[in-house]
ZAKOLKOL-306293 format. One record per residue (C-alpha): x, y, z. Coordinates in steps of 0.5 Angstrom, whole numbers, plus 2048, in hexadecimal, padded with zeros to 3 digits. Layout:
<sites>
XYZ/...
</sites>
This chain:
<sites>
8258317D5/82B82C7D4/8298257D2/82D81F7D4/82B8197D0/82C8127D0/82A80B7CC/8298047D0/8257FF7CF/8208007D5/81D8077D8/81A8067DE/81680B7E1/81680B7EA/81B8087EE/8158047F2/8157FD7F3/8127FB7ED/8178007E9/81D7FE7ED/81C7F67ED/81B7F77E5/8227FB7E5/8267F67E9/8237F07E5/8257F37DE/82C7F57E1/82D7EE7E3/82B7EC7DC/82F7F17D8/82A7F67D6/82C7FE7D6/8278017DA/8268087DD/8218097E3/81E8107E4/81C8127EB/8188197ED/81B8187F4/82181B7F5/8248177FB/8208117FC/81E80B7F8/8198067FA/81380A7F8/80E8087FE/813803800/818808801/81B809808/81C81180A/82181380F/822819813/82781A818/829813818/821811819/81E80C814/81780C812/81480780E/80E80A80A/80880680B/80B7FF80F/80D7FA80A/80E7F380D/8137EF808/80E7E8807/80C7E5801/8097DE7FE/80D7E07F8/8137DB7F8/8167DF7F2/8157E67F6/8197E37FD/81E7E17F9/81F7E77F6/81F7EB7FC/8247E77FF/8287E87F9/8287EF7F9/8297EF801/82D7E9803/82F7EB80A/82A7F180C/8247EE80E/8217ED816/81C7E9819/8177ED81D/8117EC820/80A7EE81E/8067F1822/8007F6820/7FB7F8825/7F47FD824/7F3803828/7EC80582B/7EB80A830/7F0809835/7F1801834/7F57FD830/7F27F782C/7F77F2829/7F67F1821/7F37EC81F/7EE7ED825/7EF7E882B/7E87E682E/7E97E7835/7EE7ED835/7E97F1831/7E37EF836/7E77F283B/7E97F8838/7E27F9836/7DF7F883D/7D97F483E/7D47FA83C/7D77FB836/7D87F4834/7D07F3836/7CF7F8831/7D37F582C/7CF7EE82D/7C87F282D/7CB7F5826/7CD7EF823/7C77EB825/7C27F1821/7C77F081B/7C67E981B/7BE7E981C/7BD7F0818/7C27F0813/7C27F680E/7BF7F3808/7C17F8803/7C97F7804/7CC7FD7FF/7D27FF803/7D87FD807/7D47FF80E/7CE7FC80C/7D27F580B/7D67F6811/7D17F8816/7CD7F1813/7D37ED815/7D57EF81C/7D07F581E/7D07FC81E/7D47FD825/7DA7F9822/7D97FC81B/7DA80381F/7E0801824/7E47FC81E/7E27FE818/7E0805816/7E580A819/7EC807816/7E8805810/7E580C80E/7EC810810/7F080B80B/7EB80B805/7E9813806/7E2811805/7DC80F809/7DB80780B/7D3808808/7D680A801/7DB804801/7D97FF7FD/7D67F8801/7DA7F37FC/7E17F67FF/7DE7F5806/7DD7EE804/7E47ED801/7E87F1806/7E57EF80C/7E47E780B/7E87E2810/7EA7E8814/7E97E781B/7E97EF81D/7E27EF81F/7E07E781F/7E57E6825/7E17EB829/7DB7E8827/7DE7E1829/7E07E482F/7D97E7831/7D67E082F/7DA7DD834/7D87E1839/7D17DF838/7D37D7838/7D27D7830/7D97D582E/7DD7D0831/7E27CE82C/7E97D182D/7EB7D7829/7F17DC82A/7EE7E2825/7F27DF820/7EE7D981E/7EC7DB817/7F27DE815/7FA7DD817/7FE7E3817/8067E3817/8097E481D/8107E681A/8127E9814/8197EC810/81A7F2810/8207F680D/8257F8814/825800810/81E7FF80E/81A7FE807/81E803804/8257FF805/8227FA800/8217FF7FA/8288027FB/82C7FC7FA/8287FA7F4/8298017F2/8318017F4/8317FA7EF/82E7FD7E9/8338037E9/8397FF7EB/8377FB7E5/8388017E0/8318037E0/82D8097E3/82880C7E8/8278137E7/8248167ED/82081D7ED/81E81C7E6/81681C7E5/8138197DF/81181E7DA/80F81B7D3/8108157D0/80F8147C8/81180E7C3/81480F7BC/81380D7B6/8188077B7/8148047BD/81A8077C2/81780B7C8/81A8127CA/8188147D2/81981B7D4/81B81D7DB/81C8237DF/8228237E5/8218277EB/82682D7E8/82182D7E2/82582A7DD/8228257D9/82481E7D7/82281A7D1/8238127D1/82280E7CB/81F8077CC/81C8017C9/8187FF7CF/8158037D4/8128017DB/80E8067DF/80C8057E6/80A80D7E6/80280D7E7/7FE80C7E1/7FB8127E2/8028167E1/8058117DC/7FF8127D7/7FF8197D7/8068197D5/8068157CF/8078197C9/8028197C5/7FD8187CB/7F98127CA/7F28127CA/7F280E7D0/7F58147D4/7EE8177D5/7EC8117D9/7F28107DD/7F28177DF/7EC8157E4/7F08107E8/7F08127EF/7F58117F5/7F58117FC/7FC8147FF/7FF814806/80481780A/808815811/80981A816/81081781A/811819821/817817825/81581782C/819817832/817810835/818809835/814806830/80D808831/80A80182F/80D7FB82C/8087FA825/80B7FB81E/8047FF81D/7FE801821/7F780281D/7F4808821/7ED807820/7EA80E824/7E7813821/7EA818826/7F0819821/7F281981A/7F881481A/7F680D817/7FC809819/80280A81E/80980681C/80E805821/81580581D/819801822/8147FB822/8157FB81B/81D7FB81C/8217FD822/82680181D/82180581A/822809820/82880B822/82880D82A/82580982E/82280E833/81E81182D/81880D82B/81680F823/80F80E821/80B80F81A/80481281A/801810814/7FB815810/7F781380A/7F5819806/7F481B7FF/7FA81F7FC/7F88277FD/7F3826802/7F4829809/7F982480C/7FD824806/7FE82B805/7FF82C80D/80682E80E/80B829811/80B82E818/80482D818/804826817/80982581C/805829821/7FE82581F/80281E820/805821827/7FE822829/7FA81C827/80081782A/7FD81B831/7F681A830/7F781282E/7FC813835/80280F831/807815833/80781C836/808822831/80E824835/81281E834/81281F82C/81982182B/818821823/81482081D/81481F815/80F81F810/80F81A80B/80981A805/808814800/8038167FA/7FF8117F7/80080C7FB/7FA8087FA/7F68087F3/7EF80A7F5/7EA8057F2/7E48097F0/7DE8077EC/7E28087E5/7E98067E7/7E97FF7E3/7E68017DD/7EB8077DD/7F18037DE/7EF7FE7D9/7EE8037D4/7F58067D5/7F87FF7D5/7F57FC7CF/7F78027CB/7FE8037CD/7FF7FC7CD/7FC7FC7C6/8008027C3/8078017C7/8097F97C9/8107FC7CB/80C8017D1/80B7FC7D7/8077FF7DD/8097FC7E4/8087FC7EB/8027FF7F0/8028067EC/8048047E6/7FE7FF7E5/7F98037EA/7FA7FD7EF/7F97FC7F6/7FF7F87F7/8047F57FC/80C7F77FB/80D7EF7F8/8077EF7F3/80A7F67F0/8117F27F0/80E7EC7EC/80A7F17E7/8117F37E6/8157EC7E5/8107EA7E0/8117F07DC/8187EE7DC/8177E87D9/8127EB7D4/8177EF7D2/81C7EA7D1/8187E67CD/8167EB7C9/80F7EB7C9/8097EB7CF/80A7E37D1/8077E57D8/8017E97D9/8037ED7E0/7FC7EF7E1/7FA7E87E3/7FF7E77E8/7FC7E17EB/7FF7E17F3/7FC7E07FA/7FC7E77FD/7F87E6803/7F87ED807/7FA7EA80D/8017E680B/7FE7E080D/8037D980B/80A7D880A/80F7DC806/8117DA7FF/80C7D47FF/8097D67F8/80C7D67F1/8087DC7ED/8037DA7E8/8027DE7E3/7FD7DF7DD/8007DF7D5/7FD7E57D1/7F97E07CD/7F57DE7D3/7EF7E27D6/7F07E97D6/7EB7EA7DA/7EE7E67E0/7EF7EA7E7/7F67EC7E9/7F47E87F0/7FA7EA7F3/7F87F17F4/7F57F37FB/7EE7F57FC/7EC7FD7FC/7E58007FE/7E18027F8/7DC8077F8/7D48057F7/7D08087F2/7CA8087F0/7C78037EB/7C58057E5/7BE8017E5/7BC8047EC/7B68077ED/7B880E7EC/7B98107F3/7BE80C7F5/7BB8067F9/7BE8007F4/7C68017F5/7CB7FD7F1/7D27FC7F2/7D87FF7EF/7DB7FC7E9/
</sites>
């Protein structure tokens, strides 16, 4: 097996937002850099844009919004002339009807009808007068807040599709964090109160949280941003090696790194570097360091949630105006449907063809993940027909895009496992830097992944860990409220409390566990750590 070898200041594993942000900034500062990326064609990771026959697919949907001025400035620098402003629209689909998201009270009442609205009100009243006293789960907490009927309509089905576990096994603390301030159920409850004359205060269903009505978006999809970053890195003399899988990482007696990667043709490339930045999943990084660290065993227990997108080209005008629709319907497996033309008209080249992406949440190698592309396309056609969104015979093409390790799973032991690995690697290897969503096993947004890379570059330039990227402190409200670029990022230095939470992370459900101090029959239940 032939070997190629080069020596650089910094080797970077992964050409996603974190890896390419680091490569771009290091290139600007005059460092020599080589990036390895296992995908043979696309950079951007989960933020890439896949193209098939001129149709472009956004993997997951990426609105370009950040409260970090540094991130917004970098976006504008990398892609100065290709952002467009797009209207924001998302709705919920439930039993053949659409509900604005966030819910608008009277629209929801009209769609639900008088009988079901009355049932919701009775259920809500019951929850208030006879609440569940031993609140253990997401289901318990949500029923107490909104009643069992609203829980079943607007929370249960979609939540279970996304996270792959029953709502009665998800911890209640996640529900309290995730749902606080949202009008999802409160708007319906408010409307029900109004119908009985109990609340006369004006409300458009968005009283608690105000969402952005428009957002910026690259005209050819988010991958356009990362293509531009890669092109800058390469044009300025550095390297992005596509189709190269991370194989092994070792450090010599002088403290220099030796990173090996296997190309798609079987040849091996060896990179010698002073620093390594890894956005690879922590589980993979730990397993490939030589010699194996003690933390490799805890790291192997880290788990991930995967998803796949089935894109359908449909002979029709646009089927709906939304960026995406949340599918709260148990008759189908699809969790969300994107309309790519609503993201950008340039994503869909033929004005007579609508292009949508059906998102299925799964675990790698389960039934959905392992299905053939042809079977998945047939499933998507069938489910679009069941939902009444199109006729199966109008579908003229399809494609499947799989995204492994899309979401880090926060199970009972994940925090301890991450901390064990982090503590060992940072102590043994001060020139090894973990960044990004998978690199840190944190469910963060694109802009937060970029910020971890930006601060890592500052650490490399300074020659020490001036910034503790695990303590990035930035407002990351789930629904992108507020003004873009209106905050400076505040970071905690490593000399400060190492236990400070990464406040920019998005909430992820945790499975409830038995308290070790229960009665032996599981009657006393505690929260996951």
